[in-house]
N, C-alpha and C positions, 0 to 999 in steps of 0.2 A: 624825212632823207630825201635830198638832194640827188641826181641824175646829172652827166655830164650832156645829157641829150637836149638839144635847142628843139622847143615844141614851137613851129610856124603859130601865126597871132592870125586870125580869121579876118581882121582888121586890118591887118600889114598890107604894105603893097610889096607882093615878091610875084616873080614871074614862074612858069611855069616851067622853065630851064632851070632856075635856083630850086624849085620845088623837086626835078627829078634830081640836081645833084646830091640834093639832102636826101632824100629817097634813096638812091646810091648807098653813101655813108651808111646810113642808119641798117641797110642790107649786108653790104659788109659785116658791121659789126657783131649784125645778128648771129652769120655765118661762123663769124670769131670763136660766139658765146658757145654754139652748139657744136662745133669742133672739138671745142673744151671739152664740155661735156664728154664727146664721143673718145676725148685722151683720156679723161678719167677712168672709163669704164674701161680701157683698152689696159690701164697702168695696173688698176684691182685685179684684172681678170691676169695679167700676167705674174702677179706673185703666186710663187710657185708651192707654199704652202696653201693653199687654196686650191689646187689642183687635185684630183683623185690619186687616192693611194698609190695606184700605179708608178706615181712617180715619184715615189719616198726616196730615194736616192738623193734623185737631182734637190730635194726638198732640205736635205741633210747635208748636202753641199752648199744649196745657199745659203744654208744656217750658218756651214763656218766663218763664208765669206764676210758674213755680218758681226760676225761673234768679236770683232774688234771696237763696233760701232758702241757695243751697248753689251755687259756681261750680263744681262737679267735677260736678252732676246736669243740666247741658246735654249735650243729644244733639248730637255733631257730623257721625252719620251715620246712614241706616240700618241698619247693624251696629250701632252702637251703642247700637239703641233699649231692649234688654231691658238689656243690662251694665248701664247709667249710672240703671239706677230704682232708687232708694232708696226701699225700701218701707215699713221702718220710720217713716221723715217721711212719707211721705202718709198714711199709714195714724196717727199721731198727730196730722196736721194735721185729718184727719177727727172727732179726739176719741176714735175708738175706743181707745187705750191708755188714757184715763181710765175708759171704761165698763169697760173689763176687768180694770183695778184696784179698783174699784168692786165690780165684780160677783166677785171673785176674793176679794178682800179686804174685808169687809165691818168686820171691826172693827178698821181701819187696824193691825192686827199681821202682824210680818213670819211669825209661826209658823201664819199663816192664809193665807197666801198659796200654799199649795205648799209648794215645796222652797226652802226661804229661802236656800239658799246658789247657787240658779242667777244671780239678780240682783247678788248680790254677785260673784261668779266673773265677772261680763261685766264687772261696774265694773273689779275689778281687773285684769284681761284689757288694759283698754282702756288703765292707766297702764302697763303695762308696754310692751307691742306696738304702740307709736304707729307703727312701720314699716309696718306691714299698710294694706291699701287700707280704704279708709273704707267699701266694699261689703261686705268682710268684718264689720266690726264692725255692720254695718246687717244682714246677713243672721243675725249671733247674737241679734241685737235683736227680733229677727220671730220665731226659733225658742225662745230663753227666756224671752221676753217676752210673748207672745202666743200662739202654739201651745201649748206645754207647760201655762201656767196654765190654760188654757180645759179642754184633755182632763183634767189632772188634777182641776180643779172639776167636771168632768162626772160624773168616778167617785165623788167625794165624796158630792157631792149624791144621787145614785142610790143608792148601797149604805144609806146613811142613811134613804130611803125606806122603801127594799126591808125594811128591819133595822126599820123603823114601821110598816109593816103587817102582819108577821111579828108584832110585839106587839100591833097591833090585834086580832090572831086568839087569844091568848093570853086565858084569862079573869081578870077582873081580879078585887081580891080585895072593891072597893068595889060593895055591890051598888047601882050607879045603878037609880031608878027607870025610865027609858026604855030600858033592859037589854032587858027581856023584848022590848018593841016593835022594838028593831034587830034581834033574834034572826030576827021573823015577816018581816021586811023582806027583799026579794030581793035578792040578792048586788052589790053595785055594780061594775063594771068596775076595775080594777088601777089605782095611781095610777099618772102617770109615763108613761102610753104614748103615745109617738113618731107624727106622723103621717107621711106618705111623704116630705113633702119635710124634715122636722127630721133623718130618718134621713141622706137623701140631703146635707145642709147637714155633718152628722158624718161622714158619709164623704168628704167633699167635705176637711174637717180633716184627716182625715187621711192623705190623700193628701196635701195640699200640706204635710205634716208630714216626710212619706218622702222627698219628692221636693226639698225645700227643707234636709233635712237629713243623710238617712242616703243616699241616690244620691251627694251632692257628695264625702260624706266616704269612699267605698268605693275601691278602687283600681279600675283600667279594668277591663272582662271579667268581673265578678262577674255583677253584675246587665245586663240591659238598659240600653242609653244612656237616658237620657231623652226624647231627640229621638224615640226609637221606643217607649217605654214610651208616651206621649200616644196614639199613634195607634192605640192598643186599650184606650182608655179604655172601661168599660161605658156605655152610651149616657145613662145617668140623671147622671154625671159631666161627661161630655164635654158636657150640655146644660147645665152650670151653672158652670163652669168653663171659662174659656181656657185654651189650650195653653200659652199664653206664660207666664202666671202659673205654670204646673208645672215650666215651663224655667228660670225665673228662678236661681232657686238652682245648679242647676248653669252658667247662662252666668257664676255670681258667678266661680268655680272654672275657668271656662276657658281664660285664664293662667297659673294658678298652681298648680304642681304640689305640693301637699300633703305628697309623702313624698321631696320631692329632698331627696339628702344631699349633693351635693357644694355645687353654686353658691349654693346657699341659705345653705348655713352659714357660705360664705366671706363672704359679704353682710353676714351677719348672724349673729354665733356666737351659738350656744343657741339659732338660731330654730325649725331641726327638732324637737330636746325640747320646743320650747312649741306648736310645730304638734298634736304626738303628744299632749301631755298634753290639750291643748284638742278633741282629736278624740277622745281616750278619755272626757272628764267628758261632751262631747256626746255621742254613741253609745250612754253609757250610761243617762243623763237621757231620751231619747227612747224607746231599748228600754225601761227600765222602765215609763214613761208612757203609753207605747201599748200594751205587754201587758195594763196595768189595763183598756185602753178593750177591747179585743179579748176577754178570759176574760170579759167579763159576760155572761149569760148574752142580753142583749138583741142584742149585738151578735156574739157568738160566732160563728152560725152562717154569717152571710154573709159577714161582714167578715173573720175568721180565716184561711178559707183565700186569699183577696185579699194577704194581706200577710204569711202564714208566712214565704213566702221572703223577704222584707225582713228580716225580726226575725233570721232565719238568716244571711242575708248580714252584716247587725250585727255578730252575735256571733261570728263567725266573721272581722269585720273587728278586733272589740276583740280576741281573743285574739291577734293579728298584730299589733294596738299594743302590746300588753303585751311582746310581744318584742321589737320597735324600741325600744323603752322603752328596755329594758336597754340595748342596743347605743349609744344616744346619752345617756344619762344619768348624772352624777356615782358614781362607786361606793358611795361615803356614801349615797347616797337606797336606800332600800329600794325591790327590785324585781319581790318576789314577788306572784302571784296576790291572795291575802288582803289586803296591803295597799293595794293600790291598787282592787279590784274590791270592789264591796258585798255582804254576804250575799244581799240579796234578788236582784243581779244574778246570783250565783253559782248560786240557786234556779233563778230563771228558765233559765240554760243547761243547767240538770240536764232541766229540763222539754221543753224543745223539742230538745233531741237525744237524748232518753230515750225521749218519750211521757209521762214520769210523775217525782215526788220521793218520794223516801223521806218518811214522817209524822213522822219524829223529827227530822226537819231545818227542818220548820215548824210551830213553836209560838209563832208572834204572829200577831196579828190582821191586820198589813199584808202578811202574806206568803199570804193566804188565798186568794189568786185562781188561786195556783200548785200550788193542790191537785188543780185538777182533769185528766185527762187528756187527750193529744192523741191525735185518732186517726192511725194510724200509716199509714193509706192515704194522708191528706195530708200528713203530714210527709216518705212517699215521693215524692210528685207534688214539693213542695217539694225536696227534696234532688235530684231531675232536674231540674228548672227552673237549679238551680247549675250543673248539668253540661252545659249546652245549649251554652255557649261554645265547647264543645270546648278544642280544642288550645288557642286564643289564650287560654283562662282562665289565671290564674295556678296555677303547679304546688299551690302550698303549700292551696289550697282544692279545688282534685280530689283532693288526697291526704287532706282532711278529713274530705270527704262522703262518699269511698266508704271509708274506714274505718265511719262512722258507719251506712251503707248494710252493710257485712258485718258489723259489731255488730247490727243489727236480724235480718239474716237467719238466724241463728244463736241469739237469743234468745228466740223464740217461734215456734211457728208462725204466729200472727197476722202477727207480722212477715215471715217468710218467704212468704206469701200475699200480703201487703200489695205486698212488692216485685216479686213475679212478675205481680201485677194491673195495676200500674205502667209496668212496665218491658215486658211482654211483651202482655197484654190490650190493651194501646194499638191493636197491629196487628189488632185483632180486623178492623176496617173495609176489611183490606187482604185481599187472597187469603190461602190457608192457609201457601203454601211462606214469605209473611213473618212468619206465626206460627211456623214453625218456624225462621226464620232468628235471628229475635229469641230464642225459647227458648236457641239454641244460643248466642248470643252474650253470654246472663247468667249460661249455664253456665260457660262461661272464665270470664267474671269471677271468679265463684264460687268457680274451681279454682284463681286464682291463686295462690300461695304466701303465707300472709298475713305482711306487710313487719316486721319486728326481730322474731324469735320463732324458736326453736328445735325443733328435729326435735318436741323433746315438745310442745310449744304447738302447733304445725300440726298433729300428730297429734290432737290434740284439738280441736281448730277443726274438724276434718271429721268426727271424731266426732260431735259439737255439729248440725253440716250435715247430717250423713246420717240423724241424729233429725228433725228440722224436715221431712227430704226425705220419711221413712216417715209422720210425723202426716200431712202434706196428702194423702198417698196414701189414706191412712184418711179421711179428712174430705171428700174429694172421692169416696169411694165412693156413696155413696148417690144422688149424683146420675147414676152409670152407670146405676143400676136403672132410672132414665125413658129414656122412647120417644123423648125427645129429646137425649141425651146427648151427641150428635154435633155437636150445634149450640151447645155451652155452649164458648166459647171460651176462658172461665175453667179449665174442667177440661182441655182440650186442653194450655192454657199450661203448666197446674202438673204434667201427667203430660208432654211435653216439656222440661222444664225437668231434672224427675230424670233423665231419659234424657242431657240432656247434660250434667250432673254426673259418672253413670258414665263416660260417649265420653271427656271429659276428665282423668279421673284415673288413673292405673297400675293395673295390678290388686293389687299389695301395699297401697293402698291401701284400693279398693272391697269385696276378697272381705274381710276380716275386718270391716270396718266396715259392709260393708250385702248382701253375698250370703249370709255365714254367717248373721249375724243375723235373714235374712229368710227363711230353712229350716230354721235348727238347730232353733225351735221347732216345726217340722210333724215333724221325724224324732224328737224326743226327747222327745213329749207321751206320758204313761203313763196308767193310771188311776187310779194316786193324784195324779197333778196336780192342783193347787189350780186351781177355778174362775177367776183370775186368769189364770191360763197357759193354759188353755182359751181363754181371753179372745184371748191372744196367738194361740193356731191358728189362730181365724179374724181377725186381723186380720190375719195374715202372709196367708192365702188372698185375703184383699179387697186386699193390697198387690200380688199378682202379678198378681190380674185386672187391677186399674186399668194396672198398667204396658202389661199386653200389651192393653188396648182400645186403646191409641195407640201402636204398637211406632215407632221412629223408622224415618229414610231408610238410617241407616248400621247397620251389620252387628255391629261388636264388641261392645258393652253386650247386646244381644239374643241373640249366641253366646253369650259370657259367661254369662248368666242360665237361658238353655234348655240347658247343659251343665250348670248346680248345678241344675236340676228333674229333669233327666233321667238325672244319673248318679247311681250307686251311692255313697251315702255311708255313713261310719261311723258306728256309732249306737251310744249306751254309756247305759245310765240304773240307777240303782240298784233298779228294780223290774221288770230283767231279768236272768235268770240268766249269760246269754253277750251277748257282745258279736259285732253282724253289722253286714250293709248293706242299707242301705235307699234309696229315692229318694224324692222330695217326691212325685213322679207317682205311685209305688206308693203313697203313703198317703193321696193326693188320691182313688185308685179306691177305697180302702179306706174312706173318708168317704162316698163316694158310691153304695157299694152297702153302705152301714151293715145291719145283721141289724134286729132288732124289729120293732114295730108298722109298718106302712109307711104307716099311717093318718095317723100323727104328723106334721106340718108342720115339719119341722126344717133350719132357714132354711139351718143349716151347712152342710146336703146339698145344696141348690141351689145354695150358692155353689160350695162343690166342683166342681159339675159344671159352673159356670162356666169356673172356672179350667182345667177340662182341656180343653175345647172350645177357649178361648184360646192353651192351649202348643200345642196341635195346628196349629192356623192358623199362628200366630207360627212352627212348626218350618218348617210347610212352606211357608209363602207371602213371610217377612220374612227367615228368617236364611238366607243364602249360604255356604256350608261352604267355598267355597277352590274352586278350580283344582285344586291341587296335591292335594288330599284325598284320599285311599283309598275312602271311602264317602263318598256322597251325604246332602243332609237328610234326605230322605226315609227313605232304607235305616237311617240312625239313627236315628230316628223308630222305624219298626215293630221295631228292636232293643229298643228302652229300653221301649215297650209290653209285650212280649211278656216283658222280665225283672220287668217292674212288674206284669203280671197273673198272671205265677206267685207258687209257694208262695216267702217270703223267713223271715227269721232273724224277725221277731216273730213269723209265723204257726206258726213251727216252736216258738217260745215258748208255745205258746198264748194270743196276745193278739188281739182283735177288738174291732171299733169297732162299736156297739149304740146303736138311737136310744131316747130315754127322753124326759121329759116336758120335760127341761133341756136336749135338745139331742141331740147324741152324745156317747159317753164311751166310753174303752176299757176295756175291763173282760177278763179272765181266764175263757178260753172252757171251759165244761163237757163238750161231747161234743169228744173227741180222734180220732173216727173217722177212718177215711181219704175215708166216705162226706163227713162233715162239709167234708173240707178241699176237695172235689172240688165239691159243692154250691157254696161261696163261691168257688173256680177258675171256674166257670162263669159264675156272677153278674156275676161281673168283664168275663169275656171278652162276656158278652153285652151290658155296656154299653157297653164300648169300641167293638164293633162299632157299636153304636148313636149314642156319639159323636162317629166319623169319618163316618159317613155324615151327620150333620147341619153337620158342618162343611163336607164337600163342596159339602153345598148352598148353605149359609153362600157358600164362596168362589166358587160359580158365579153368582148373585149379585152378589157384589163384581166380578169380571168381567165380567159384562154392564153 
């Protein structure tokens, strides 16, 4: 697509005066496009049939005036009021179509009118599909010859204006006599600033395009019906557009089943294929054009969140139509995705389903709008909106959206957090029990076996899922140190969702993929370990603390975690002469009582102390060991503590934790005398007594 905009070349010799003149011309053309959009909204608003019912007498009089133009345009009853409006004819009578052609095609060249294939496609379909209702052709003309050219031209002029302003800031090779004076002047406001009313009119044009094209072409229950959509318009749009103007496109389709595969095909052979072909082309053109507008910096912050769900719905409907096209097209017709969908639409599909695109896939200027990332929280909210129809939504779109949400959850910690924030934190205004139930529900969904995968792929999925869970626990640990951590619903929701994952998966999955990975680095850390492994040790301590700060109501997962922490586990390391058994609790106690200069404030020491306190509290207050157990939870805790305080295999091999400037490291002890061992034992016993006493004080506060 070429434009009539001459973009300056960075290497050309052009004066500031010439650049200023070019900016003036571009700004003038931009204002013409914006004013034409305002005129379009005013013209649609002036259609009497779209006015509230109180103006019914004027509507009937207006209809009589248009009766001579087309007999099919006569209103026969109140129910036909909106259905029988030939909007394109009305706007053409007002002179709007000529004004749009003048603004969008200044050189009277088809290449300067946006997508040259749009109007030609409409004319070709008029010759082929004469059996279609005239209103359908009228609606297509409104979309193809009014809405899309205006939106496309809006993108062209603003991009050219922004490019010219960037070139204006580049020093020119011609030393103009006024260049020094221009530098001393105060900076001017950027060109192309929109007033609030202009911004509102552009938003209205986008809303009209969505309601006239996307919403009617979608299958039922993908988006809210137009009648429900118009009830929740922003006040700025509701005050500018009459509701009936937004309902007009859906009313045209009211008695037409666009995807009927039985009666329609018997009446007109090949009609279904033509309808699918037409819907594919229209949705593709609308999605590409609207995306270019929404991804511009001027409109993205306010308009992209509102229309992202519309774009997603249209993209998924396009995928569906491609499959339907294969079922209703001739065998000789190519039906693969690449032969039907343009590369630009493919890039938009990638951007709006993953949040980003590969830079290697976008090497042309016309695709530069797709290089921006889309916030994953915004995407998750859009996917949530598509699932709000519940059981009445088409199964294929629920499956598609669920797959995308699953991919988002395992792709990155940002995606995992976004899903938790959207599907769980939304219950923050409700009682805590609602947050708990929401996190439990999300955990059950994420734990569902991925479709069409074998055991190996399923194992990899759960491994990636727990990778994200461990990352989220570390990310939120710093919030726990705050006094108001319990009031942060994002933190609580994240931790409870991780607990839900542990409760909904069998131990054959959770033990190797979560519990073993969580505690192994604590047990096997030695003096020769690298700094990265020491960081893993600290991360494991923080993850344990994060989990136990918000234990779940159930006791299955917390029992499993406490057993892993309190029980002795086999320890083998290349730096240890003989294998032995140690527990996570015993290692934490030794970190908390590390030798060395006690004036050194080692964060890992305080983190270990916090973890120990949480372990004691969780074991005593949240872990129900079961009625048939031969030992109570408090008895099990006492035995585990005694074993942890006592000398273990690592002590006998001469290893101890010592405070250093870098934190705490595991070193080979120099003093192997019994007195040294007894001194360490005394320090551990004294520490654990103080920890139990402090835990009892905290428990009494909680009970109170």
